[in-house]
C-alpha positions in Angstrom: 9.4 13.5 0.4 6.6 16.0 1.9 4.5 15.1 4.9 1.4 15.0 2.6 3.1 12.6 0.2 4.2 10.4 3.0 0.7 10.1 4.3 -0.5 9.4 0.8 2.0 6.7 0.4 0.9 5.1 3.5 -2.8 5.4 2.7 -2.0 3.9 -0.7 -0.3 0.8 0.8 -3.2 0.3 3.2 -5.8 0.3 0.3 -3.6 -2.3 -1.6 -3.9 -4.6 1.3 -7.6 -4.3 1.4 -8.0 -4.8 -2.4 -7.2 -8.5 -1.6 -10.5 -10.3 -0.3 -8.6 -12.6 1.9 -6.5 -9.9 3.5 -9.5 -7.7 4.2 -11.3 -10.6 5.8 -8.3 -11.2 7.9 -8.1 -7.6 9.0 -11.7 -7.5 10.0 -11.2 -10.7 12.0 -8.4 -9.0 13.7 -10.0 -5.6 14.4 -13.7 -6.7 15.4 -14.3 -8.6 18.7 -14.8 -12.2 18.3 -18.6 -12.1 19.4 -19.1 -9.5 16.6 -17.3 -11.0 13.7 -19.0 -14.4 14.3 -22.3 -12.7 13.6 -21.2 -12.4 9.9 -20.7 -14.6 6.8 -17.3 -13.7 5.7 -17.9 -15.4 2.2 -20.3 -12.6 1.3 -17.6 -9.9 1.8 -18.1 -7.4 -1.1 -16.3 -4.1 -2.0 -18.7 -1.2 -2.0 -16.5 1.7 -2.8 -17.8 3.5 -5.9 -21.0 1.7 -6.4 -23.0 4.3 -4.5 -20.8 6.8 -2.8 -20.9 10.4 -4.3 -18.1 12.3 -5.7 -17.3 14.1 -2.4 -16.6 10.9 -0.4 -14.6 9.4 -3.6 -12.3 12.3 -3.1 -11.0 10.9 0.2 -9.2 7.8 -1.4 -7.9 6.5 2.0 -11.4 5.2 2.6 -12.4 1.6 1.8 -16.0 0.3 2.2 -17.0 -3.2 2.1 -20.0 -5.0 3.1 -21.0 -8.3 4.9 -24.1 -10.2 5.3 -25.3 -11.9 8.6 -25.1 -15.6 8.9 -28.4 -17.4 8.2 -29.8 -18.1 4.8 -33.0 -16.2 5.6 -31.3 -13.0 6.7 -30.8 -10.8 3.8 -29.6 -7.8 5.9 -26.1 -6.5 5.6 -23.7 -4.0 7.1 -21.3 -1.6 5.5 -17.7 -1.5 7.0 -15.9 1.7 6.6 -12.3 1.1 7.0 -10.3 4.3 7.7 -6.5 4.5 7.8 -4.4 7.2 9.5 -0.6 7.4 9.8 -0.7 10.2 12.2 -2.7 11.3 15.2 -5.7 13.2 13.7 -7.9 15.0 16.3 -10.6 15.5 13.7 -10.8 12.0 12.5 -14.1 11.3 14.4 -15.7 14.4 12.8 -14.4 13.1 9.3 -15.9 9.8 10.0 -19.2 11.2 11.0 -19.2 13.1 7.6 -18.5 10.0 5.7 -21.2 8.1 7.4 -23.6 11.0 6.8 -22.7 10.8 3.1 -23.4 7.0 3.2 -26.8 7.4 4.7 -27.7 10.2 2.3 -27.0 7.9 -0.7 -29.5 5.8 0.5 -32.3 8.3 1.0 -34.7 6.8 -1.2 -34.3 3.1 0.0 -36.9 1.8 2.4 -34.5 -0.2 4.3 -31.2 1.5 5.2 -27.8 -0.2 5.5 -26.0 0.7 8.7 -22.4 1.8 8.8 -19.6 0.0 11.0 -16.4 1.9 11.3 -12.9 0.5 11.9 -10.0 3.0 12.5 -6.3 1.7 11.8 -3.7 3.8 13.2 -0.3 3.6 11.9 1.6 6.4 13.7 5.1 6.5 14.9 3.9 6.2 18.4 0.9 4.5 20.2 -2.2 6.6 20.3 -4.4 6.4 23.3 -7.9 6.7 21.4 -11.2 5.7 22.8 -12.7 5.7 19.4 -16.0 7.2 21.0 -17.7 10.3 19.4 -19.2 11.6 22.7 -15.9 10.9 24.7 -14.3 13.3 22.3 -16.8 15.9 21.5 -18.6 16.3 24.8 -15.6 16.0 27.1 -16.0 19.5 28.2 -19.7 19.0 29.5 -20.2 18.6 33.2 -20.4 14.9 34.2 -23.9 15.1 35.3 -25.1 17.1 32.3 -23.5 14.6 30.1 -25.1 11.7 31.9 -28.6 13.2 31.5 -28.4 14.5 28.2 -26.1 11.9 26.3 -29.2 10.2 24.5 -30.0 13.6 23.0 -26.8 13.7 21.0 -25.5 11.5 18.2 -22.9 8.8 19.1 -21.0 6.1 17.8 -17.8 4.1 18.4 -15.2 3.0 16.3 -13.5 -0.4 16.3 -10.0 1.0 17.0 -6.7 -0.8 15.9 -3.3 0.8 16.8 -0.4 -0.9 15.0 2.1 0.5 17.6 0.0 -0.2 20.7 0.1 -4.1 20.4 1.6 -6.9 18.5 -1.1 -7.9 16.0 1.0 -10.1 13.8 0.5 -13.5 15.8 -3.3 -12.5 16.0 -4.2 -12.2 12.4 -3.9 -15.9 11.4 -3.0 -14.7 8.0 0.7 -14.7 7.2 0.3 -12.3 4.3 -1.5 -9.7 6.4 0.9 -10.3 9.4 3.9 -9.4 7.1 2.0 -6.4 5.9 1.1 -5.2 9.4 4.7 -5.8 10.3 6.0 -3.6 7.5 3.5 -0.8 8.2 4.4 -0.9 12.0 8.2 -0.8 11.4 8.4 1.4 8.2 9.3 4.4 10.4 12.3 2.7 11.8 13.9 0.4 9.1 17.2 -1.1 9.7 19.2 -4.2 8.6 17.6 -6.5 11.2 14.1 -5.4 10.3 14.7 -5.7 6.4 16.1 -9.2 7.1 13.1 -10.3 9.2 10.8 -8.9 6.4 12.7 -11.0 3.6 12.6 -14.1 5.6 8.8 -13.8 6.2 8.3 -13.1 2.4 10.3 -16.3 1.8 7.8 -18.2 4.0 4.8 -16.8 2.1 5.8 -18.6 -1.2 5.7 -17.6 -4.7 2.0 -17.5 -4.8 2.0 -14.4 -2.7 4.5 -12.8 -5.1 2.5 -9.6 -6.0 2.0 -8.8 -2.2 5.7 -9.2 -1.6 6.6 -7.0 -4.6 4.2 -4.3 -3.4 5.6 -4.5 0.2 9.2 -4.1 -1.4 8.2 -1.2 -3.4 6.4 0.4 -0.3 9.7 0.2 1.4 11.7 1.6 -1.3 9.4 4.4 -2.1 9.4 5.5 1.7 13.2 5.1 1.8 14.8 6.1 -1.4 18.3 5.6 -0.3 20.5 3.2 -2.5 21.6 2.0 0.9 18.2 0.2 1.4 18.1 -1.5 -2.0 21.8 -2.6 -1.6 20.9 -3.9 1.9 18.0 -6.0 0.6 20.3 -7.4 -2.2 22.9 -8.2 0.3 20.5 -9.9 2.7 19.1 -11.8 -0.2 22.5 -13.1 -0.9 23.1 -14.2 2.7 19.8 -15.3 3.5 17.8 -16.7 0.6 18.2 -19.2 -2.1 18.5 -18.0 -5.6 14.9 -18.9 -6.5 13.6 -17.0 -3.5 15.3 -13.8 -4.5 12.9 -10.8 -5.5 15.1 -7.9 -6.6 17.6 -9.8 -8.5 14.9 -11.8 -10.3 12.8 -9.0 -11.2 14.8 -5.9 -12.5 11.4 -3.9 -12.7 11.4 -3.5 -9.0 13.0 0.0 -9.2 12.9 3.4 -7.3 10.4 5.8 -8.8 13.0 8.0 -10.6 14.6 4.8 -12.1 11.3 3.9 -13.5 10.9 7.5 -14.9 14.4 7.4 -16.5 13.7 3.9 -18.1 10.3 5.0 -19.4 12.0 8.2 -20.9 14.4 5.9 -22.7 11.9 3.6 -24.0 9.8 6.5 -25.3 12.6 8.1 -27.0 13.7 4.6 -28.6 10.1 4.1 -29.8 9.9 7.5 -31.6 13.3 6.8 -33.2 12.3 3.3 -34.1 9.1 4.6 -35.8 11.1 7.0 -37.7 13.5 4.5 -38.9 10.7 2.2 -39.8 8.8 4.8 -41.7 11.9 5.8 -43.8 12.3 2.1 -45.1 8.6 2.2 -46.0 8.1 -1.4 -45.2 6.2 -3.3 -42.5 9.3 -5.3 -41.8 11.3 -2.2 -41.5 9.0 -0.6 -39.1 8.9 -3.6 -36.8 12.8 -3.8 -37.1 13.0 -0.2 -36.3 10.6 -0.5 -33.4 12.5 -3.3 -32.0 15.7 -1.8 -32.3 14.6 1.5 -30.9 13.2 -0.1 -28.0 16.4 -1.9 -27.2 18.5 1.4 -27.7 16.1 3.3 -25.6 15.9 0.9 -22.6 19.7 0.7 -22.7 19.7 4.5 -22.7 17.4 4.6 -19.8 19.5 2.1 -17.9 22.7 4.1 -18.7 21.0 7.2 -17.1 20.2 5.1 -14.0 23.9 3.7 -14.0 25.4 7.4 -14.1 23.2 8.3 -11.1 24.4 5.4 -9.2 28.0 5.9 -10.0 27.6 9.5 -8.6 26.2 8.0 -5.5 29.3 6.1 -5.2 27.8 2.6 -5.6 30.2 -0.2 -6.5 30.4 -1.4 -10.0 29.3 -4.9 -9.1 26.3 -3.8 -7.5 25.3 -1.6 -10.6 25.9 -4.5 -12.8 23.5 -6.6 -10.7 20.9 -4.0 -10.8 21.0 -2.8 -14.5 22.5 -5.8 -16.1 24.7 -3.5 -18.1 28.3 -5.0 -19.1 31.1 -4.1 -16.8 33.0 -2.6 -19.6 30.4 -0.3 -20.5 30.1 0.9 -16.7 33.7 1.5 -16.6 33.5 3.8 -19.7 30.5 5.6 -18.2 32.7 6.1 -15.0 35.6 7.6 -17.0 33.3 9.9 -19.0 31.4 10.8 -15.8 
């Protein structure tokens, strides 16, 4: 995976977390100082991305913008929160954030009362990043100290609320099990091992089935980053050892696949659908079309799974594991092995 695609993968998972209102609230409670977050009514949280931002800012899809109103029924004022994520040390990040803020203020050009912007920067890099988050600290550091002290009010300035996932243990501070697990995965994605994967699965089990979607997204995130069969096999093995049948994820949901597995399956389904339509049209009856579609879909799915199985065999995976993942009969797998 290229470096750019890797960064995009991490950005996409970060956006996925903040799509969940409760997770977004929990992240703000974690990132903001207590005396600041207590000023706001968290029940008023609202996603703002796409409602007023122009096309230039929309292109930077790693950004998430939400708004919060202050406590007190008489106070109608609100604040925009720009949540920015970086999976690497970016020396240009404050200039980038300044541009984002400018775009947001420009979009309010004709409003009598402007909504201010509060920025939160979350760093997910491999190593801790000693970052002040202050614009003048970064951009005016070459000024003589005396000149900076005298002139600082003449230059633009802002300070981000900064969260470094590698710099401190945030899991206990969040107060939200789902966010704790997501941050733990983001922090440790660079150094996955058996012990880490086992800890992730055990925490996922504690979340319960109501967090099923988040758990699937976490496992997909892991598998998209680490595309080795070893990681998928290890998850299955740890499930067998650590979890009850009802708590298993991969085995209970065959749709949790590597990207290329999904592609092979879709290809087979598409081919099966075309063949099914042709067969149905030849019969010239609605019943025939339905039967052909159904048959073609099944055959296409089987063909797609066979392609996946062939690749697994070439990777040297055991027949028992392939049988678990594809649900194909062992006799069919043996034939594929002989042919391959």
